[in-house]
N, C-alpha and C positions, 0 to 999 in steps of 0.2 A: 483424524477424520470422522465427522459426524455419521453415526450410525442410523440407520430408518429402523423405526420401532412401526410397524404396522397392526392394528388392534382388528379383528373382525368385528362386521355389525350383522346382525341377523333382520332379516325381511320379516315384513308383518302382513297380514292379509286383512284385505279392507273389508268392509261390511260388502256382505252380498256375491262374495266371491267365494268361489269353492275350494274346498281345504284341500292343501298340495297333495300330492301320492309322495311315500318315503321314498322314493325313487326320483322325485323331483329336484333337480341342483339347488342347492341354498345360493340366494341372492347375494351379490358379492356388494361389497363396500363401493361405496361408487368412488372411481381414482381421478385424480385432480388430470384435467386436460393440458394437452402441449400447444394449447393454441392461442396462448398468451405473449407468447415472445415476441411477436409481430406487435403488439398494444406497449410490451414495456418498451421496446425500441422505439417506437413511437410517441411514447411520452418522454423518454428521455429527449429524444430532437427536439419536441414541442417546450420542455424545459432551458434547453439551451438555447433555443431562438428565441425563448421571452426573455431570459439575461439578455444576449447582446441587446435587443431592444430597449431595455430598462438602460443598459451602460450607453446608448448613441442618446436617448431621450435626457440622460443626465447633461450631456454635452451642448445640447441645443442653445442653453442660455447663453453659454459661453461663446459661441461661435458667433449668435446673433449680436451679444455686446462687443466683441471684435471687430464685425463688420460695421458697426454701427460708427464706432471711434473712426475707422479708418476711413470710412465713407465721410464724416464732418470735416475732417483733416485734409482730405484729399479735394475735396469741393473748395476748401478756403486757397488751397494750393492754386487751384487751376481759376479758379472766379476771380484772382489776384486780391483778394481782400486781406488788409493787413492783417500780421501775424499776431497784434494787440487786441484784446478783445477791446470793444469799446462798449461802454454802458447806454450810450444814446443811440447805438445802431439795432435794429430789429435782428440782422443777421448774425451778430452775436449773441445776444441774447438767445437766440434760438440755438445755436453751437452751444452754448452751455446749458442750458438744455436737454439737449440731446446727448452732449458727452457723458451729465451727469446719469440718464438713465442708461445709456451704453455700459458704464461703470458699474451700475446698479446689476446688471445681467452677466457682468463679467463675473461679479463676485460671488452671485447664484449659483453660476455654472461651475466656480471655483469651488465651491463647500457642496454642491452634491457629488461633484467627482469624490472628494477627498471621502466622501462617508460609502462604506462598503461592509456588506454581512458578513460576519464570522460565517464561515464553514466549518462544520462538523464530521470528522471521519467515518466511515462506516466500520463498524467492529464485528470482527467475527466470532462467531458465536459456537458456544460450546455446545454440551449437552448432546441431544441426540434428535434425529428428527423424527415426529412421530403423524401417527396419522389414525385418530383415533375418532370412534363413533361407538355410544351407549348401544346395547342389544336394545333399549327401551325405546329408541329414534325411529321412526319411520323411516322411508327410505327415501319419501318425497322431503322431506325434512332434512336428511341428510343430506341430499342433493344441496338444496336450498343452503345450508352453511357451505358446501363445499364450494359452491358459485360463488358466495361473498367473498372465501378465504382469495379463490382465484380473481377475485377482481381487486381486492385490495393489495394483492403480491403486485398486480400488474400497474396500479395506476398509483402507490404509496411504496413508501420505506419499511410496510410491514413486514416481519420475520415470523410472528406468530399469532393464533388466534385461539380463546379459549373460550367456550360458550358454559355458563352455568346457566340451571334452569330447575325452577321448584327446590332449590337446594343441592343440586346435583349438577356434577360437572356433565353433560349430555358429549361435548366433544372438543379435542385437542387437536390443532393442526399446526405446523409449523415444528418450530424448536421447544425442547422439553428438558427440564433436569429430572432423567430417569433416575437418577440417585434417591431422590426421594419420591413421595406417594403422586403420582400423575395420574391422569387419564380417570376413570372411575373414584381412583381413591384420591385426587385432591378435592380440596376442602373449600370453601366459600368463603373468606375471612369476613370479619367485621367492617373492613372497607366497603366490600362489595356490597354487604346488605344494606349497608349505608347509602348508598347512590341507589338501591332501589328503593328505599324510603323517602328520598329527596327527588326520586325521577330527573334527576340532572347529572349529565356525565361530567366527569372528573380527568382532566389532561394531566398528566405528570412529564416533562419535559425532561427530566433529568433522573433517573428513577436510581441510579447509584448512589446519590446522597438523600434519599428519601428515607426517614424513618421508619415508613411504614411497609419497608420492601421487603420484610421478614414474613409477612403474610402470604408471599407470592413464593412458595416453597418449590413449586413445580415451576418454575421458568429459570431459564439460566441465569446464571451471574451475571452475564455479558449485556444482557438485555437495557436498553440506555433509554429509551421512555414508553410509556405506557399509557392508554386510554381505555379509562373504563365507561362502558356505554350502557345506559338500564335498557333492557329487553319488558318495558311496560311493568306491571309489578310482581313479576313471576322470574325474572330473569336476570342477567349481566353478561355481556360479552367486553372479553379485554382484548383489546389488540395491540403487539409488541411491536416496537422499532428496534431497530440494530444501529440508528442513529441518534445520539441524542439531539434535542429539536427537532426531530424529523418531520413531526406531523405539523402541514401549515393551517391554517384556516380553511382553505378548500377542502383538506385531506379531512381533517372534524366533522365538517357538514356532511360529506361522504357517508363515512363513518356512521354518523346518526341518521340519515337516510337510511343506510343499512340495517341499521338496528331495528328503525320501525317496521321495516318490509321481513326481518327475519321473527320480531313478535307475531306478527299477521301469522305467518307461519307455524311457528311453534304453538300457537293458541287457539289453530284449528282442531278440529276434532280427528283424535287419534295420531294428533302426529308426536305426541308423547304417552306410549303405553303403561297402562298402570295407572291411571288416574282415573 
């Protein structure tokens, strides 16, 4: 069973605020709220409803084609038209065109029904559950990172979030490989630096077969997919998934939006002390 490792973070005094007395209790690290279970259930229900709707739409051409052919044959039987097609009859020509169009609909429906997306199983993560925030991180910035992680957990198959800023790891939430250096000891590798220089995110749908995975020593070996999203010119956000090809186009767009929001927060005054 994975164990939970929590790293204490220290609150910072803002401008104009009086210095706290020694007897004042220290600010505690923001904790993950438990209000996302309902959101997760809603997301799963919406996804199941969407899959059902897709399957129904795939069969619509098949139903239309079958109904068309049946209607044409029933019309010829009830109207007393000869079963043999006559090229000189306008009714026969119309029936031939209708049957061809209906047959095209039937073939389209059969083709769509035979196409099914491959599903990948969810992999149980090894390592340990961590909640790390750097002591140099302001409380508001730490709460913002926590909110981003909670949002990703509720709406995507994310299992871990790592934030590097100014070349240092300022937060690691979710699963981590504690047998190697993680948290403050995690180092931002050359791939993350390349993402910052290019100012463009990168999605690795199958991390296990990716040669550059040796760079992410602070992540468990069981991580299946990874998104590296730049935070402006100063940082990068890593979002991990426990499912191979787990992130959809919508998930990637949502992660890019969160990265822009987080970039504004971390880039604000006194977001990360010591700068």
